[in-house]
N, CA, C and O of each residue as an XYZ file, in Angstrom:
640
protein
N      62.539     68.132    216.292
C      63.097     67.598    217.538
C      63.232     68.654    218.630
O      63.346     68.308    219.806
N      63.222     69.931    218.265
C      63.380     70.986    219.269
C      62.049     71.567    219.724
O      62.029     72.477    220.554
N      60.956     71.070    219.208
C      59.640     71.599    219.574
C      59.341     71.300    221.041
O      59.424     70.157    221.492
N      58.996     72.344    221.761
C      58.639     72.185    223.170
C      57.128     72.074    223.344
O      56.649     71.448    224.290
N      56.377     72.686    222.422
C      54.917     72.623    222.444
C      54.425     72.248    221.053
O      54.766     72.902    220.067
N      53.624     71.196    220.981
C      53.080     70.733    219.708
C      51.560     70.828    219.766
O      50.926     70.389    220.725
N      51.000     71.408    218.724
C      49.550     71.480    218.615
C      49.015     70.273    217.879
O      49.676     69.714    217.004
N      47.819     69.884    218.241
C      47.107     68.833    217.512
C      45.794     69.466    217.063
O      45.052     70.017    217.876
N      45.516     69.383    215.768
C      44.370     70.076    215.185
C      43.517     69.093    214.402
O      44.014     68.401    213.513
N      42.220     69.031    214.736
C      41.342     68.089    214.046
C      39.878     68.406    214.313
O      39.552     69.261    215.137
N      39.001     67.703    213.604
C      37.560     67.806    213.800
C      37.156     66.790    214.861
O      37.312     65.585    214.667
N      36.640     67.278    215.975
C      36.288     66.395    217.092
C      35.097     65.495    216.784
O      34.801     64.585    217.558
N      34.411     65.731    215.673
C      33.286     64.879    215.282
C      33.733     63.631    214.526
O      32.927     62.736    214.269
N      35.005     63.571    214.174
C      35.520     62.413    213.437
C      36.249     61.480    214.402
O      37.314     61.814    214.921
N      35.664     60.316    214.634
C      36.210     59.368    215.610
C      37.633     58.957    215.254
O      38.482     58.834    216.137
N      37.900     58.745    213.972
C      39.250     58.349    213.559
C      40.275     59.405    213.967
O      41.374     59.072    214.413
N      39.918     60.661    213.816
C      40.824     61.749    214.192
C      41.014     61.797    215.699
O      42.122     62.016    216.190
N      39.933     61.594    216.420
C      39.979     61.606    217.889
C      40.946     60.537    218.401
O      41.749     60.796    219.297
N      40.864     59.346    217.830
C      41.736     58.242    218.246
C      43.200     58.576    217.953
O      44.056     58.419    218.824
N      43.488     59.033    216.742
C      44.868     59.379    216.383
C      45.397     60.527    217.233
O      46.559     60.520    217.641
N      44.547     61.508    217.498
C      44.966     62.656    218.309
C      45.318     62.212    219.724
O      46.307     62.674    220.293
N      44.526     61.331    220.286
C      44.792     60.853    221.649
C      46.091     60.044    221.693
O      46.875     60.180    222.632
N      46.318     59.211    220.687
C      47.570     58.448    220.633
C      48.772     59.386    220.516
O      49.782     59.192    221.193
N      48.663     60.390    219.668
C      49.760     61.350    219.494
C      49.998     62.131    220.780
O      51.142     62.362    221.171
N      48.930     62.529    221.426
C      49.049     63.294    222.673
C      49.800     62.491    223.728
O      50.708     63.001    224.384
N      49.413     61.237    223.882
C      50.089     60.376    224.870
C      51.574     60.213    224.537
O      52.426     60.299    225.421
N      51.876     59.977    223.266
C      53.270     59.776    222.852
C      54.095     61.044    223.067
O      55.229     60.972    223.540
N      53.543     62.182    222.730
C      54.267     63.445    222.904
C      54.491     63.758    224.377
O      55.590     64.147    224.773
N      53.455     63.589    225.184
C      53.585     63.874    226.612
C      54.572     62.928    227.283
O      55.267     63.313    228.223
N      54.632     61.689    226.798
C      55.597     60.726    227.344
C      57.035     61.178    227.075
O      57.953     60.804    227.804
N      57.225     61.980    226.030
C      58.550     62.520    225.688
C      58.789     63.885    226.334
O      59.812     64.525    226.090
N      57.845     64.321    227.154
C      57.999     65.601    227.836
C      57.606     66.812    227.013
O      57.952     67.941    227.361
N      56.888     66.585    225.928
C      56.451     67.678    225.063
C      55.073     68.155    225.526
O      54.175     67.347    225.763
N      54.919     69.454    225.651
C      53.624     70.032    226.000
C      52.723     69.947    224.774
O      53.176     70.180    223.653
N      51.451     69.613    224.980
C      50.515     69.455    223.869
C      49.362     70.450    224.018
O      48.782     70.600    225.094
N      49.055     71.112    222.931
C      47.938     72.059    222.866
C      46.961     71.514    221.828
O      47.274     71.492    220.637
N      45.778     71.073    222.268
C      44.789     70.490    221.362
C      43.759     71.549    220.983
O      43.223     72.247    221.844
N      43.492     71.658    219.693
C      42.444     72.543    219.196
C      41.577     71.737    218.244
O      42.074     71.091    217.322
N      40.274     71.786    218.482
C      39.353     71.049    217.619
C      38.344     72.002    216.989
O      38.076     73.091    217.494
N      37.804     71.553    215.880
C      36.734     72.262    215.187
C      35.632     71.255    214.896
O      35.833     70.047    215.023
N      34.465     71.761    214.505
C      33.386     70.856    214.104
C      32.904     71.138    212.685
O      32.192     70.326    212.093
N      33.294     72.290    212.143
C      32.927     72.618    210.761
C      34.104     73.307    210.071
O      35.030     73.788    210.723
N      34.048     73.344    208.762
C      35.096     74.027    208.004
C      35.081     75.532    208.270
O      36.099     76.204    208.103
N      33.938     76.055    208.679
C      33.836     77.492    208.973
C      34.719     77.911    210.140
O      35.094     79.080    210.241
N      35.057     76.976    211.022
C      35.848     77.279    212.216
C      37.358     77.192    211.984
O      38.141     77.644    212.820
N      37.762     76.620    210.868
C      39.166     76.269    210.655
C      40.105     77.475    210.670
O      41.110     77.461    211.381
N      39.799     78.497    209.912
C      40.733     79.623    209.765
C      41.053     80.274    211.109
O      42.222     80.479    211.436
N      40.043     80.593    211.874
C      40.273     81.240    213.170
C      40.989     80.294    214.134
O      41.903     80.705    214.850
N      40.573     79.036    214.149
C      41.148     78.076    215.098
C      42.613     77.782    214.806
O      43.427     77.738    215.729
N      42.967     77.577    213.527
C      44.361     77.248    213.203
C      45.254     78.471    213.392
O      46.419     78.333    213.766
N      44.726     79.654    213.139
C      45.493     80.880    213.371
C      45.824     81.017    214.852
O      46.954     81.340    215.218
N      44.835     80.771    215.695
C      45.044     80.850    217.143
C      46.051     79.799    217.604
O      46.959     80.101    218.379
N      45.890     78.572    217.129
C      46.789     77.486    217.528
C      48.222     77.776    217.088
O      49.163     77.551    217.850
N      48.390     78.270    215.874
C      49.737     78.546    215.349
C      50.489     79.545    216.217
O      51.719     79.517    216.266
N      49.776     80.416    216.894
C      50.420     81.391    217.761
C      50.858     80.844    219.106
O      51.519     81.541    219.877
N      50.493     79.596    219.394
C      50.782     79.009    220.707
C      51.791     77.864    220.679
O      52.228     77.406    221.735
N      52.169     77.391    219.488
C      52.939     76.147    219.393
C      54.167     76.292    218.495
O      54.302     77.253    217.739
N      55.056     75.301    218.605
C      56.255     75.248    217.761
C      56.031     74.421    216.497
O      56.726     74.607    215.498
N      55.066     73.513    216.543
C      54.752     72.628    215.418
C      53.335     72.104    215.621
O      52.780     72.196    216.716
N      52.757     71.552    214.558
C      51.387     71.040    214.624
C      51.323     69.653    214.000
O      51.964     69.381    212.985
N      50.530     68.774    214.631
C      50.248     67.442    214.092
C      48.821     67.447    213.559
O      47.895     67.883    214.243
N      48.650     66.958    212.331
C      47.349     66.873    211.682
C      47.008     65.405    211.454
O      47.553     64.790    210.538
N      46.120     64.827    212.262
C      45.750     63.428    212.033
C      44.917     63.291    210.752
O      44.533     64.292    210.147
N      44.646     62.076    210.354
C      43.797     61.826    209.197
C      42.415     62.391    209.513
O      41.773     61.966    210.473
N      41.959     63.349    208.707
C      40.752     64.087    209.053
C      40.171     64.721    207.791
O      40.877     65.423    207.067
N      38.899     64.478    207.528
C      38.270     65.010    206.319
C      38.172     66.531    206.325
O      38.347     67.165    205.284
N      37.896     67.117    207.473
C      37.791     68.574    207.558
C      39.142     69.221    207.293
O      39.235     70.203    206.555
N      40.181     68.671    207.892
C      41.529     69.194    207.665
C      41.911     69.022    206.193
O      42.468     69.937    205.586
N      41.616     67.865    205.626
C      41.961     67.622    204.219
C      41.248     68.607    203.296
O      41.842     69.106    202.340
N      39.983     68.885    203.577
C      39.226     69.776    202.690
C      39.627     71.241    202.834
O      39.311     72.057    201.968
N      40.316     71.578    203.910
C      40.763     72.963    204.123
C      42.291     73.062    204.171
O      42.839     74.038    204.685
N      42.963     72.062    203.641
C      44.429     71.989    203.730
C      45.112     73.212    203.130
O      46.100     73.699    203.680
N      44.608     73.705    202.029
C      45.235     74.860    201.391
C      45.171     76.095    202.300
O      46.152     76.827    202.429
N      44.028     76.317    202.916
C      43.868     77.439    203.856
C      44.789     77.270    205.050
O      45.469     78.212    205.458
N      44.809     76.069    205.610
C      45.680     75.786    206.757
C      47.137     76.032    206.370
O      47.890     76.654    207.120
N      47.526     75.544    205.203
C      48.901     75.716    204.740
C      49.295     77.172    204.603
O      50.392     77.562    205.002
N      48.402     77.981    204.039
C      48.697     79.410    203.888
C      48.921     80.070    205.246
O      49.838     80.876    205.405
N      48.092     79.731    206.212
C      48.208     80.311    207.554
C      49.503     79.862    208.224
O      50.195     80.665    208.848
N      49.828     78.577    208.093
C      51.037     78.059    208.741
C      52.311     78.587    208.079
O      53.313     78.807    208.761
N      52.285     78.791    206.771
C      53.450     79.395    206.096
C      53.691     80.800    206.629
O      54.821     81.176    206.940
N      52.622     81.561    206.728
C      52.727     82.938    207.232
C      53.254     82.953    208.668
O      54.069     83.802    209.032
N      52.777     82.000    209.478
C      53.193     81.931    210.887
C      54.545     81.243    211.056
O      55.138     81.278    212.134
N      55.029     80.615    209.975
C      56.289     79.852    210.004
C      56.248     78.724    211.041
O      57.201     78.503    211.789
N      55.113     78.021    211.058
C      54.919     76.887    211.964
C      54.784     75.627    211.111
O      53.841     75.520    210.327
N      55.700     74.678    211.247
C      55.608     73.445    210.461
C      54.538     72.506    211.014
O      54.280     72.461    212.217
N      53.930     71.764    210.100
C      52.949     70.748    210.496
C      53.353     69.419    209.895
O      53.994     69.362    208.845
N      52.970     68.349    210.577
C      53.173     66.982    210.097
C      51.807     66.357    209.961
O      50.985     66.441    210.874
N      51.556     65.729    208.824
C      50.271     65.083    208.599
C      50.395     63.578    208.529
O      51.463     63.032    208.251
N      49.276     62.918    208.789
C      49.232     61.458    208.745
C      48.892     60.926    207.364
O      48.993     59.723    207.121
N      48.493     61.801    206.462
C      48.021     61.348    205.169
C      48.386     62.383    204.107
O      48.321     63.586    204.359
N      48.762     61.923    202.946
C      49.165     62.823    201.864
C      48.046     63.764    201.436
O      48.308     64.751    200.748
N      46.806     63.483    201.824
C      45.685     64.363    201.487
C      45.828     65.746    202.112
O      45.191     66.697    201.660
N      46.656     65.866    203.146
C      46.834     67.165    203.812
C      48.190     67.801    203.495
O      48.630     68.695    204.217
N      48.856     67.357    202.434
C      50.203     67.851    202.140
C      50.221     69.363    201.903
O      51.241     70.005    202.156
N      49.126     69.942    201.426
C      49.106     71.397    201.233
C      49.203     72.149    202.554
O      49.584     73.319    202.576
N      48.861     71.485    203.655
C      48.907     72.111    204.981
C      50.174     71.768    205.746
O      50.474     72.396    206.761
N      50.911     70.790    205.276
C      51.989     70.222    206.087
C      53.374     70.425    205.481
O      53.527     70.605    204.273
N      54.359     70.392    206.344
C      55.754     70.346    205.922
C      56.022     68.985    205.288
O      56.682     68.872    204.255
N      55.490     67.961    205.940
C      55.578     66.614    205.389
C      54.451     65.762    205.941
O      53.854     66.077    206.971
N      54.173     64.676    205.235
C      53.225     63.686    205.739
C      53.950     62.355    205.816
O      54.854     62.071    205.031
N      53.544     61.563    206.760
C      54.100     60.221    206.911
C      52.930     59.306    207.178
O      52.292     59.377    208.228
N      52.657     58.453    206.226
C      51.495     57.599    206.398
C      51.421     56.522    205.352
O      52.416     56.129    204.744
N      50.224     56.068    205.167
C      49.944     54.937    204.306
C      50.410     55.208    202.880
O      50.187     56.285    202.329
N      51.055     54.218    202.306
C      51.449     54.253    200.903
C      50.346     53.518    200.138
O      50.352     52.290    200.055
N      49.402     54.280    199.582
C      48.225     53.673    198.958
C      48.577     52.805    197.759
O      47.895     51.813    197.502
N      49.613     53.150    197.028
C      50.043     52.306    195.915
C      50.491     50.935    196.439
O      50.115     49.900    195.889
N      51.286     50.941    197.491
C      51.765     49.677    198.064
C      50.606     48.838    198.599
O      50.620     47.613    198.484
N      49.607     49.494    199.182
C      48.439     48.756    199.680
C      47.681     48.133    198.514
O      47.179     47.013    198.621
N      47.599     48.858    197.405
C      46.941     48.310    196.223
C      47.652     47.073    195.705
O      47.008     46.094    195.327
N      48.972     47.114    195.688
C      49.765     45.949    195.265
C      49.520     44.786    196.219
O      49.323     43.650    195.790
N      49.534     45.081    197.510
C      49.319     44.052    198.525
C      47.926     43.423    198.361
O      47.780     42.203    198.448
N      46.912     44.255    198.126
C      45.551     43.753    197.929
C      45.468     42.914    196.660
O      44.791     41.886    196.627
N      46.160     43.359    195.620
C      46.185     42.593    194.380
C      46.804     41.219    194.558
O      46.334     40.238    193.981
N      47.865     41.149    195.360
C      48.506     39.859    195.635
C      47.555     38.922    196.376
O      47.535     37.719    196.114
N      46.773     39.469    197.293
C      45.779     38.644    197.989
C      44.694     38.183    197.017
O      44.246     37.038    197.077
N      44.274     39.075    196.123
C      43.256     38.720    195.139
C      43.742     37.586    194.236
O      42.973     36.682    193.908
N      45.000     37.630    193.837
C      45.569     36.568    192.999
C      45.500     35.228    193.727
O      45.155     34.210    193.125
N      45.825     35.225    195.012
C      45.757     33.982    195.794
C      44.341     33.419    195.796
O      44.145     32.212    195.657
N      43.355     34.300    195.954
C      41.959     33.859    195.972
C      41.548     33.348    194.598
O      40.876     32.322    194.493
N      41.945     34.054    193.549
C      41.611     33.630    192.189
C      42.264     32.298    191.830
O      41.764     31.571    190.972
N      43.370     31.981    192.481
C      44.047     30.703    192.238
C      43.489     29.591    193.119
O      44.002     28.472    193.107
N      42.434     29.894    193.886
C      41.754     28.847    194.631
C      41.913     28.852    196.139
O      41.255     28.066    196.821
N      42.760     29.708    196.680
C      42.877     29.747    198.140
C      41.598     30.332    198.728
O      40.990     31.240    198.159
N      41.206     29.794    199.874
C      39.998     30.282    200.536
C      40.335     31.544    201.334
O      41.314     31.571    202.081
N      39.526     32.578    201.173
C      39.785     33.814    201.924
C      39.901     33.579    203.432
O      40.694     34.239    204.104
N      39.123     32.652    203.956
C      39.160     32.373    205.401
C      40.506     31.797    205.832
O      40.873     31.879    207.004
N      41.238     31.216    204.888
C      42.542     30.628    205.214
C      43.692     31.636    205.116
O      44.814     31.340    205.528
N      43.419     32.805    204.581
C      44.461     33.820    204.425
C      44.567     34.669    205.692
O      43.562     35.037    206.299
N      45.767     34.959    206.061
C      45.995     35.798    207.243
C      45.600     37.245    206.943
O      45.738     37.725    205.818
N      45.112     37.915    207.962
C      44.832     39.345    207.843
C      46.173     40.058    207.728
O      47.104     39.763    208.477
N      46.268     40.984    206.803
C      47.523     41.702    206.594
C      47.358     43.176    206.923
O      46.303     43.771    206.702
N      48.417     43.740    207.451
C      48.480     45.181    207.683
C      49.369     45.773    206.599
O      50.182     45.067    206.003
N      49.215     47.065    206.344
C      50.133     47.690    205.381
C      51.575     47.481    205.841
O      51.885     47.628    207.023
N      52.446     47.138    204.903
C      53.830     46.874    205.299
C      54.794     47.986    204.899
O      56.007     47.852    205.063
N      54.252     49.079    204.377
C      55.108     50.219    204.052
C      54.390     51.521    204.394
O      53.164     51.567    204.488
N      55.159     52.548    204.572
C      54.632     53.899    204.764
C      55.424     54.814    203.843
O      56.501     54.458    203.365
N      54.882     55.979    203.609
C      55.550     56.903    202.693
C      55.681     58.287    203.315
O      54.785     58.753    204.019
N      56.802     58.929    203.047
C      57.002     60.321    203.437
C      56.790     61.173    202.187
O      57.396     60.926    201.144
N      55.930     62.169    202.304
C      55.715     63.129    201.232
C      56.119     64.493    201.775
O      55.647     64.900    202.837
N      56.982     65.198    201.064
C      57.502     66.482    201.537
C      56.927     67.628    200.705
O      56.877     67.557    199.477
N      56.501     68.667    201.386
C      56.012     69.884    200.746
C      57.183     70.871    200.716
O      57.466     71.543    201.708
N      57.852     70.949    199.576
C      59.061     71.779    199.474
C      58.769     73.268    199.646
O      59.600     74.009    200.172
N      57.606     73.698    199.210
C      57.227     75.107    199.384
C      57.094     75.442    200.874
O      57.540     76.497    201.323
N      56.480     74.537    201.626
C      56.341     74.746    203.070
C      57.710     74.701    203.746
O      57.989     75.490    204.648
N      58.559     73.777    203.307
C      59.903     73.675    203.892
C      60.643     75.004    203.746
O      61.266     75.491    204.690
N      60.564     75.572    202.564
C      61.219     76.861    202.326
C      60.618     77.945    203.221
O      61.347     78.764    203.782
N      59.297     77.951    203.353
C      58.614     78.978    204.147
C      58.992     78.918    205.623
O      59.097     79.953    206.282
N      59.197     77.708    206.140
C      59.515     77.574    207.573
C      61.015     77.436    207.828
O      61.442     77.307    208.975
N      61.815     77.465    206.756
C      63.268     77.450    206.910
C      63.866     76.101    207.249
O      64.839     76.011    207.997
N      63.277     75.049    206.694
C      63.791     73.695    206.930
C      64.213     73.093    205.597
O      63.517     73.255    204.595
N      65.337     72.407    205.579
C      65.856     71.773    204.372
C      65.028     70.526    204.046
O      65.036     69.555    204.803
N      64.319     70.558    202.926
C      63.469     69.442    202.517
C      64.266     68.149    202.350
O      63.740     67.065    202.603
N      65.511     68.247    201.932
C      66.347     67.053    201.734
C      66.557     66.295    203.038
O      66.667     65.069    203.037
N      66.612     67.014    204.139
C      66.781     66.373    205.446
C      65.598     65.466    205.752
O      65.765     64.363    206.272
N      64.407     65.939    205.425
C      63.201     65.146    205.678
C      63.145     63.964    204.721
O      62.840     62.846    205.134
N      63.437     64.202    203.452
C      63.413     63.123    202.464
C      64.393     62.015    202.831
O      64.137     60.843    202.555
N      65.500     62.374    203.443
C      66.514     61.384    203.828
C      65.995     60.428    204.896
O      66.515     59.321    205.032
N      64.988     60.832    205.650
C      64.431     59.964    206.690
C      63.793     58.711    206.114
O      63.731     57.679    206.782
N      63.317     58.798    204.875
C      62.650     57.665    204.250
C      63.638     56.569    203.863
O      63.255     55.407    203.720
N      64.894     56.931    203.695
C      65.897     55.968    203.230
C      66.410     55.084    204.296
O      67.258     54.230    204.036
């Protein structure tokens, strides 16, 4: 809540990341937060780019991104050293983040199974309403919390 400048880090070649980054940028700027965007196009660029970004911001947002997910451990090591917390959109980047808040894949599986049961019992798929995920999950990286000096219990309490 005290961050004055937030970085957004992602692969600009991934459309899904671009969309999430733009939404986050608009939301942050609407709250008066300065945004510093850094993008990469390959995993080879990640170490230098995240190191540079960490030196300019108070916190970092990591959208759902395959490049970030595949280099999460490297990103996490750099951010721990810099003592810069990151928030991710997907548990796949938990090694890089203080916490992630996103899709609860188990809950989506249950939801999909319930729809499958309806179809198996004879309901026509065309008659079923399109459903969105109805839950999200917070995953906390306690090692990162310790490194950046934040109480992990405070973050976990947000889920309740």
